[in-house]
VMD Tcl script that draws the C-alpha trace (Angstrom):
set ca {
  {18.65 -22.75 -7.80}
  {15.94 -23.33 -10.42}
  {13.34 -22.00 -7.97}
  {15.35 -18.79 -7.53}
  {15.70 -18.35 -11.28}
  {11.98 -18.96 -11.70}
  {11.10 -16.29 -9.15}
  {13.61 -13.91 -10.76}
  {12.15 -14.50 -14.23}
  {8.62 -13.66 -13.02}
  {9.88 -10.58 -11.20}
  {11.85 -9.41 -14.25}
  {8.84 -9.91 -16.52}
  {6.63 -7.74 -14.28}
  {9.24 -4.98 -14.21}
  {9.52 -4.99 -18.02}
  {5.74 -4.77 -18.36}
  {5.59 -1.93 -15.84}
  {8.30 0.13 -17.57}
  {6.62 -0.30 -20.96}
  {3.30 1.05 -19.70}
  {4.13 4.69 -19.09}
  {0.46 5.52 -18.48}
  {0.51 3.42 -15.30}
  {3.38 5.47 -13.91}
  {1.78 8.80 -14.83}
  {-1.67 7.96 -13.47}
  {-0.29 6.52 -10.25}
  {1.56 9.78 -9.57}
  {-1.07 12.26 -10.78}
  {-3.81 10.85 -8.54}
  {-1.93 11.26 -5.22}
  {-0.75 14.73 -6.26}
  {-4.37 15.72 -6.87}
  {-5.25 14.40 -3.41}
  {-2.41 16.40 -1.87}
  {-3.48 19.58 -3.62}
  {-7.24 19.16 -3.20}
  {-7.22 17.87 0.38}
  {-3.94 19.30 1.61}
  {-4.40 22.83 0.30}
  {-8.19 23.00 -0.03}
  {-9.37 21.23 3.11}
  {-6.22 22.21 4.94}
  {-7.12 25.89 4.61}
  {-10.25 25.24 6.71}
  {-8.59 23.26 9.51}
  {-5.18 24.89 9.63}
  {-5.85 26.11 13.18}
  {-6.34 22.54 14.42}
  {-3.66 20.85 12.30}
  {-0.93 23.20 11.06}
  {0.66 22.29 7.74}
  {-2.11 19.85 6.88}
  {-0.42 18.66 3.61}
  {2.44 17.29 5.73}
  {-0.05 15.67 8.10}
  {-1.85 13.74 5.34}
  {1.29 12.96 3.34}
  {1.80 9.51 4.97}
  {-1.81 8.70 4.10}
  {-1.26 9.71 0.48}
  {1.84 7.52 0.38}
  {-0.24 4.65 1.72}
  {-2.98 5.33 -0.85}
  {-0.48 5.17 -3.72}
  {0.93 1.85 -2.55}
  {-2.53 0.48 -1.71}
  {-4.01 1.14 -5.16}
  {-0.95 -0.03 -7.05}
  {-0.46 -3.18 -4.99}
  {-4.03 -4.46 -4.73}
  {-4.85 -3.71 -8.34}
  {-1.79 -5.73 -9.29}
  {-4.15 -8.67 -8.90}
  {-5.87 -7.44 -12.07}
  {-2.79 -8.36 -14.07}
  {-3.05 -11.90 -12.73}
  {-6.57 -12.07 -14.19}
  {-5.20 -10.76 -17.49}
  {-2.48 -13.43 -17.46}
  {-5.24 -16.00 -17.08}
  {-7.16 -14.54 -20.01}
  {-4.21 -14.73 -22.41}
  {-3.19 -18.16 -21.08}
  {0.21 -16.88 -19.95}
  {-0.49 -18.08 -16.44}
  {-1.32 -21.55 -17.73}
  {2.21 -21.76 -19.14}
  {3.61 -20.52 -15.83}
  {1.71 -23.19 -13.91}
  {3.12 -25.82 -16.27}
  {6.67 -24.86 -15.30}
  {8.47 -27.21 -12.88}
  {8.23 -24.69 -10.05}
  {6.45 -24.71 -6.73}
  {3.33 -22.58 -6.40}
  {5.05 -20.68 -3.59}
  {7.83 -19.71 -6.00}
  {5.27 -18.42 -8.50}
  {3.65 -16.35 -5.79}
  {6.97 -14.91 -4.60}
  {7.99 -13.91 -8.13}
  {4.67 -12.19 -8.83}
  {4.57 -10.57 -5.39}
  {8.09 -9.15 -5.70}
  {7.22 -7.76 -9.12}
  {4.16 -5.97 -7.75}
  {6.10 -4.70 -4.74}
  {8.84 -3.27 -6.94}
  {6.23 -1.39 -8.99}
  {4.65 0.19 -5.92}
  {8.00 0.95 -4.27}
  {9.21 2.80 -7.37}
  {6.06 4.93 -7.42}
  {6.25 5.59 -3.68}
  {9.89 6.61 -4.08}
  {8.97 9.21 -6.69}
  {6.19 10.51 -4.44}
  {8.65 10.82 -1.56}
  {10.63 13.25 -3.70}
  {7.49 15.28 -4.45}
  {6.84 15.48 -0.71}
  {9.67 18.02 -0.41}
  {7.61 20.49 -2.46}
  {4.65 20.09 -0.07}
  {6.63 21.06 3.00}
  {7.64 17.59 4.20}
  {10.99 17.82 6.00}
  {12.86 14.53 6.05}
  {15.49 13.32 8.46}
  {17.54 10.17 7.82}
  {15.49 8.46 10.55}
  {12.21 9.58 8.95}
  {13.24 8.27 5.52}
  {14.27 4.92 7.01}
  {10.95 4.52 8.86}
  {8.90 5.64 5.86}
  {10.61 3.11 3.59}
  {10.15 0.38 6.19}
  {6.41 0.93 6.47}
  {6.05 1.31 2.71}
  {7.61 -2.15 2.39}
  {5.17 -3.54 4.97}
  {2.18 -2.06 3.14}
  {3.49 -3.01 -0.29}
  {4.22 -6.65 0.53}
  {0.98 -7.04 2.47}
  {-1.40 -5.43 -0.01}
  {0.30 -6.96 -3.08}
  {-0.14 -10.38 -1.46}
  {-3.79 -9.55 -0.76}
  {-4.34 -8.41 -4.36}
  {-2.79 -11.59 -5.73}
  {-4.86 -13.71 -3.36}
  {-8.03 -12.03 -4.62}
  {-6.93 -12.21 -8.25}
  {-6.11 -15.91 -7.89}
  {-9.74 -16.62 -7.03}
  {-11.31 -14.49 -9.78}
  {-11.56 -14.82 -13.54}
  {-13.24 -11.56 -14.56}
  {-12.24 -7.90 -14.37}
  {-15.79 -6.99 -13.42}
  {-15.62 -9.02 -10.24}
  {-12.33 -7.42 -9.27}
  {-14.00 -4.02 -9.50}
  {-15.81 -4.80 -6.25}
  {-12.44 -4.74 -4.52}
  {-12.30 -0.97 -4.90}
  {-15.57 -0.51 -2.99}
  {-15.21 -3.21 -0.36}
  {-11.45 -3.36 0.26}
  {-9.51 -0.29 -0.90}
  {-11.82 2.52 0.19}
  {-12.62 1.05 3.65}
  {-8.93 0.37 4.32}
  {-8.05 3.93 3.34}
  {-10.84 6.05 4.81}
  {-10.87 4.14 8.12}
  {-7.12 4.42 8.61}
  {-6.83 7.93 9.99}
  {-5.05 8.95 6.81}
  {-6.86 12.30 6.60}
  {-8.02 12.84 10.18}
  {-6.62 12.16 13.68}
  {-7.80 9.13 15.66}
  {-6.36 9.45 19.16}
  {-7.72 12.41 21.08}
  {-10.38 13.21 18.47}
  {-13.43 13.46 20.74}
  {-15.71 14.56 17.89}
  {-15.05 11.36 15.90}
  {-18.16 9.08 15.84}
  {-17.52 5.93 17.92}
  {-18.18 3.61 14.97}
  {-15.45 5.32 12.92}
  {-13.04 5.16 15.83}
  {-13.72 1.45 16.32}
  {-13.18 0.71 12.62}
  {-9.94 2.67 12.68}
  {-8.61 0.77 15.69}
  {-9.13 -2.62 14.01}
  {-7.68 -1.45 10.67}
  {-3.99 -2.50 10.47}
  {-3.20 0.32 8.07}
  {-4.13 2.81 10.80}
  {-1.01 1.80 12.70}
  {1.25 1.94 9.66}
  {0.05 5.42 8.72}
  {0.63 6.43 12.33}
  {4.12 4.92 12.23}
  {5.01 6.98 9.15}
  {3.45 10.11 10.61}
  {5.34 9.63 13.87}
  {8.60 9.58 11.95}
  {7.81 12.86 10.22}
  {6.56 14.62 13.35}
  {9.06 12.95 15.74}
  {6.68 11.52 18.33}
  {6.47 11.76 21.26}
  {8.28 15.11 21.32}
  {5.47 16.73 19.33}
  {2.55 16.23 21.71}
  {0.13 17.92 19.28}
  {0.16 14.73 17.20}
  {0.45 12.03 19.82}
  {-0.05 8.63 18.24}
  {0.17 4.96 19.13}
  {3.30 3.50 20.78}
  {5.99 3.01 18.10}
  {6.47 -0.65 19.00}
  {2.74 -1.27 18.54}
  {2.86 0.31 15.07}
  {5.86 -1.82 14.18}
  {4.32 -5.05 15.51}
  {1.07 -4.51 13.61}
  {2.98 -3.69 10.42}
  {5.05 -6.88 10.61}
  {2.03 -8.96 11.60}
  {-0.08 -7.60 8.72}
  {2.66 -8.27 6.19}
  {3.25 -11.85 7.34}
  {-0.48 -12.62 7.53}
  {-1.13 -11.37 4.00}
  {1.86 -13.29 2.63}
  {0.47 -16.42 4.27}
  {-2.95 -15.82 2.67}
  {-1.32 -15.22 -0.71}
  {0.75 -18.41 -0.55}
  {-2.33 -20.40 0.51}
  {-4.35 -18.97 -2.40}
  {-1.69 -19.95 -4.93}
  {-1.27 -23.42 -3.43}
  {-5.02 -24.03 -3.84}
  {-5.44 -22.16 -7.11}
  {-7.59 -23.90 -9.71}
  {-7.09 -22.60 -13.23}
}
mol new
graphics top color blue
foreach p $ca { graphics top sphere $p radius 0.5 }
foreach p [lrange $ca 0 end-1] q [lrange $ca 1 end] { graphics top cylinder $p $q radius 0.2 }
display resetview
């Protein structure tokens, strides 16, 4: 029972911090809205003949971007906890390292899920038409991405002690995961896509989760204009990615040296 209370206390602390920092909520919502307007309306006006209603097409990718930034950068707050010695007090608690990881991870996931939920509401104003099935699938994949990328962010943060070093994550982790995921362009059937980009997209697990969300919105395979990967493949990759990242996060906390 003490382990459960410990995980709950860490989760509750992260939620309180998140709700106090209104700027985090505003910035996390303004950025994806700018992407939707700039890419969806601006770029979409040029390629509307190939992909009708382009804002709807890239909406799953924008959802993924919101969760990706929020979740991975959650590792920054772990570095901050180290700086103010809060994490030293946490490590001194009679709790297993796995419990500490679970509490922090759930806190980061809750933050990103709240922001994704607000963005889902905004999607209505960009022409996204939801069905109960689509909402269920979207939430499912958002959970996969949130748990997986929060665990990855914590694993990275556990090994770093400076904010400057974490800045490299943006260039070498976030941007490659996003731009090589098919979030803003089709992968299957895109004969003009350079082979190197196609290969990177196929090995990127987020490609399959974006496709899973997009398939829910467009109702594959009925809409053959946006044929994607088999739904079971998307689901298997999503579950596998989440479990693998959780395993990496737990391992990082178990071998964390303060």
